[in-house]
N, C-alpha and C positions, 0 to 999 in steps of 0.2 A: 504494500500500500504506500502511496506516495506521500511525502511530506509537503506542506505548503512551501511555496517558493518566494523568496525575496530577492529582487534584483537591484544592484547599485548602478546607476547610470549618471552620466554627466559629460561635460566637455573634457578634452585632454588636460592632464596635469593638475587636477583638483584634489588628488589624493584618494582615488577610489580603491586602488590596491592596498594602500596603507590602512584604510578603514576596513577593508575585507579581512586583512591579516589580523587586525585588532579584534574584530568580532569573533573570528574562529580561533583566536588565541594561538596561532602558529604562523610561520613565515611560508605561506603556500604560494602566494602570487608574487611575481617579480616586482620590486619597487625600485624605481630610479627616476631622478628628476628630469625626465625627458618625455615629451609627448609621444604617444604611439607605442610605448613599450608593451602594454597589454593589448593584444590583437584579438584573440578569441575570447569567448565567454568561459569563465572558469567556475566550477561548482565545488562546494564543500558543505558538509553538514555543520549546523550551528545550533546553539541552545542558550536560552535565557530564561531563568526563573521557571524551569521545568517545561518550557515550550520549545519544541524542536522544529527546525525548518532548514531547507536547503538555501544557501546563499550563493548568488551569482555575481561575480565580478565581470565587468565588461570593458571593452576598449573605449577610449574617448570619442564621442560622437562629433564629427565635423561634416561639413558639406563641401570640402575641398575636392578638386579634381584628382583622379588617380584611382587605380583599381584597388589598392590596399585600403585607402580611405573609404571607398564604397563598401568593401567587404566588412570592415570594422563596423560601419554604421548598420549594415544588414545584420551582423551578429548581435549588436545591441538591440535592434528592433525585435529580433527573435526572442531575446531574453525578456524584453518588455511583454511580449505576447504570452510567454510562459509564466510570468510572475503573478502571484496573488497580491503582493504589495511591492511598491516601487519606492526606493530611496533615491531622491533626486539630489545629488551632491554638487554643491557649488563651493566657491572659495572666497573668503572675506578679502583676500589680497587684491582682487581685481574688481570688487564690487559686482554689480550686475552687468554682464556683457551681452552683446547682440546674440552670441551663440547660446547663452543661457536662455534668452527669451525664445529663441527658435526651438530649443529642446523642450521648453515649457509648452509651446503650442503642440509639439508632437505628443507630449504626455496628456494634454487635455483630452485628446481624442480616445485615449484608452479606456476612460470611464472606470479606472481602477484607483484604489487608495494610493495617493502619492504623498510621501513624507519629505519635506524640504529640510535638508541639513546643510549648514554653512560651515565648512571646514577651515582649519588654520586660525580659529578664534581662540588663541592661547592665553590672552590676558583680557582684563575687564575693558580696557580702552578699545580693543578690537571688537568686543561684543556689542559696543554701541553702534558699530557699522552694519550690524545685521538687519537693521530696520529697512534698509534699501531693498532687501529681498522680499518684503511683503508685496512689492509690485509684480512678482511672478505669479501671484494668485493662488498659492497653495497653503494659506493660513500661516500660523506661527512658525517661523523658521527656528530650527534647533541649532544653537551654536555648539560646535564640537572641535576637538583636536584629535585627529586620527593618530598623530605621532605620540602625544602625551596621554591620551585616554580621557581627556576632559569631555564631559557631556555624553559619553558613549552609553552610560546606563539610561539616561533620559531618552536617547534615541531608541534603544532596545525596548524600553517600556512602551514607546509609541508604536514600534513594530508589533509587539505582542498584542496591543490593543486592536490592531487591524487584521490580525491573522484570522482565517476562517474559524469559526467557533467549533465546527465539527471536523477539524483537521485530523486526518488519520496519522497514526504513528508508524514509522518505518519498521519493517521486519528485519531481524538480524541474520536471516539466511541468505544474504546477498554475497555473491562471489565477485571479488574485485580482480580485474585483470588489466594489465597495461600493454600498450603497443609501443615497442621500442625499436630503435635501429638508427643507422647513420642517416644524415640528411638526404632527402629526395628519393627514398626507396618506396614511397607510396603509403606511408602510415596513415596520414589523414584521409586519403582516398578509401582505405580499408575501413576506417572508422565510419565515414559517411555512408558507405554501402551497408555496414552492419546495422546502423541506426535508421537507415532509410530516409535521411534528410541531410542537408548541408550543415552538419553540426560544427565542423572546424573548417578553417580557410584552406583551400587547396590551390596552390600556384606552382608553376614549374620553375621554382627557384629555391635554392637551399636556404634552410633556416626560416621558412615562413611561419611555422608554428613555434612559438617561444615558450608559452606556458604549458603546463600539463593540464589537461581538461578532464574533469570528472563528470561522467554522465551516467545516470541510472537508466537502465532499460530492461525490458522483459522479453525473452526470446519467444519464438512461436510455440515452443513446448511449455511455456509458462515459467521458465526458470529466471530468477532475478540476478542481474549482474550490475556491477558498477564498472564502466569502461573508462580507462585512463589513457588518453592520447598524450604523447610526450614530444618535446622538441627533439630533433635529430641530435644524437650525441656526437660531439666532435672530440678528437684527441686533445688532451690537456695542452699539449705543445702548440696547438693550432687555435686555441681560444684566445683571441686578442681583445675583444670587447668585454667589458665588465658584464654587460647584459648576457652575452653568450656564455660567459663563465657561470653565471647564475643558472642558465638553462641546463648546463651539464649537471650542476648540483641538483636542480629540480627533477631532472630525469632520473637521477639516482634515488632521489626521494620518492618519486613515483613508483620505482621498483620496490622500495621498502614498504610502500602502502598497498602493494599488490599481493594477491595469493598466487596468481599465475601470470607469466609474462609471455607475450607473443614477440619473438625475435624475428623481425622482418628483414629478409634478404632480397636483393634485386637480381632477378634471373637474367636481365639484359646486360648487366655489368659484371656479374660473377661476385665471388667473395673477395673482399678487401681486408686489409689489416685492421681498419676501423671496426669492421663487423666483429672481429675477435675481441676487441676491447669492450664493445657493447655487451657481447655475450658473457664476458668475464664478470661484469657488474652483476648480472642476474644470477649467475652460477654461485658467486661468492655470497650473495644475499640469501641463498638457500630457497629460492622461489621455484615453483613449478614452471617448466619451460616448454614452449611449443615453437618449433622453427617453421616460419611461414615464408615460402619462396613466392614473392609477388612478381607481377609482370610476366607470368608464364605464357601469356599470349604472344609475346614479342619474338623470342628466339625461334629459329627453325628447329623442328624436332622430328625424331623418328621414334620407333617403339622402345628404344633403349635410352632415350634422352633423360627421362626421370631417374632411372636407375644410375646412369652415369653421374648426374648432378648430385644425387643422394650419396654416391660413393665419395665424391669430392668433399661434401659437407662432413661426412664421417671422418675423413682424413684430417680436415682442417679444424674440426671441433671434436677432438677425441674425447675430451672430458664431458661432452654432451651426448654421449652415446645412448643415454636414456630418453632423449627428447624426441617425440614424434615429429615427422616432417610432413607438411601439407603444401602442395603446389596450388597457387591461386592466381586469380587475375582480378584486381580491384576494378579494372576498366570494364570487363565483361561480366563480373560477378561470379566467375567460375569457382566452385567449391567454397565460397565464403559462407554458405549456409551450414557448412560442417563445423565452423569455428566454435559456436556456442556449446554444442554437444561435446566437442573435444576438450574445451576448457572445463566443462563440468566433470568429465571423466578424470582429467588430470588432478582437479581439485579433490575429488573423492580419494584418489591414490595418495595425495599429499597429506590428507587428514586422517587416514585410516590408522587403526591401532591393532597391533598383533599381541595376542596373549603370551605371557611369559612362558607358560608350559609348552606352547607350540614352538616358540623360539628355541627353547632348550632341546626339544626333539630335533630341531634343525641342526643345532650345534653337535649333537651326538652323531648324526648322519654325516655332517661335514668333516668331523674328525676321522671318520672311517675312510673318506675319500682322499683327504690330504692330511698327513700328519702335521702337527704344529711345528714351527721352525726351531732350529737350534741356533743360538746366538752366543758366541764366545764360550762354547761348551755347555751352555745352559739352555734347557728346553722351555719354551713357552707352555704354560698350562692354562687352559681356558675352563673356568668353572661354571659360569652362569651368564645369561644374556637377558636384558630386559629393555623394553622401550620406555624412554623417559619423557618423550614429547612427540608431537606430530607437527607438521607444517614448519619445517620439513621433518620427516621421520628421523628420529634420533635415538640411537641404541647405545646402551652402556654394556660393555663386556668386562666382567670381573676376571682378572688374571693374577698369576703369581708375581709378575713384574711387568708393568706397562712398557718398559724400554725394550722388552723382547718382542713386542707386537710390531713386526716388520710391515711396511706398507703393502707388500705383496700379499701377505696373509689377510690384512685388512680388506684389500681389494677382493680377495677370494671370498671372504664372508659377505661382502656387499653383493657379489655376483650370485651367491647362494640365496640371499634374500630376494633378489630380482627374479631368480628362476622359480622360486616357490610362491611368491606373492606378486600381485600386479602393482609395480611401482613405476609404470611408464610415465614419463614426464616429470618425475620428481627426483631431486638428489637425495642421497642417503648419507647420514653422518653416523660414524661409529667412533665411540670414545672408549679407550682402554683405561680401566681403573684397577688398582691393587685391592685384592680381597683382604679385608681386615679380619 
């Protein structure tokens, strides 16, 4: 069941992302003193005084010429359409501008509750200047400071007062998955196809998507997901702009917030070194991983093409031998309908629990197949195995001396787990501990 939606809108550089981060109490949106840094609309759950809602940050609305400016305005207008309550953010620094008045006219037509907030009102002298904003026609303006937190409680009280009275509460059985990859591999196109609408900006230039976009949706089978689109991850050595540096950090943050990660590769350009760096982030974070080969409609193919490409993937990503591979085309929609079910299956594997008695039966059988190793004349003795957590599945093996647990035997135990249980798409962690 969906939560009510609150959208923050306004002209560029009035502090929308700062306010967004303040309300959700984390640094999710990129904040920089430059117009146009936020391009797509960005979702995050928020709560105030027991009332939950989804908050949307949007790009600054302008009517300047240019494709990106038009796309940003279109994204903001979509957010306005989705919202139950709109926070119209202005700034006391510039008083009422022509752009504020034009946005106000846009909001008049929505017939939705609009709360006028005046940002950067950090001291009493500045608060005297908010009276100019009555001219916008949205009642009493609320003076706030997104940077310092002044007036945020008053703003949230006003938001709560306008939320739908019968707002449903969100269910907890939602699977979060992110779409990651180097720039221009088609991540946003895949997201748009999955959602059935132009949720994120798609342009044939690297780095178009900068923020990670959280979007709840329900699959045709009725399963609930939260889809996170991320900016293309660039190698650290090639991140020159402060904004791009934050995008890399945000993409890594999106991986941390995900249960399952779709690693998108480009079939038309093949595997590059950057792809390995991107995959490494997800693998090290212990997330479920699905390798998605996009643009499969472009290269010339024969009956062996998929097997040949898969063989290359397995060679280049040997540590991801557990990840399923799906060949898709965001342009034609080929096999994209398989993604939700595959994500669900990987998530099930990621969160499964194995009984200790079953694990110890496996240990007994494994010891018959391969004797434990000898290290410096001393043999490893394995006494007991138990699963201590899921997501990712983590197992503790109690032994006589953890230093005797050679990585090759650890890998052998991992392979035994994979052969006996379905852990497709998920990494496995094994920890050796000394039995007391």
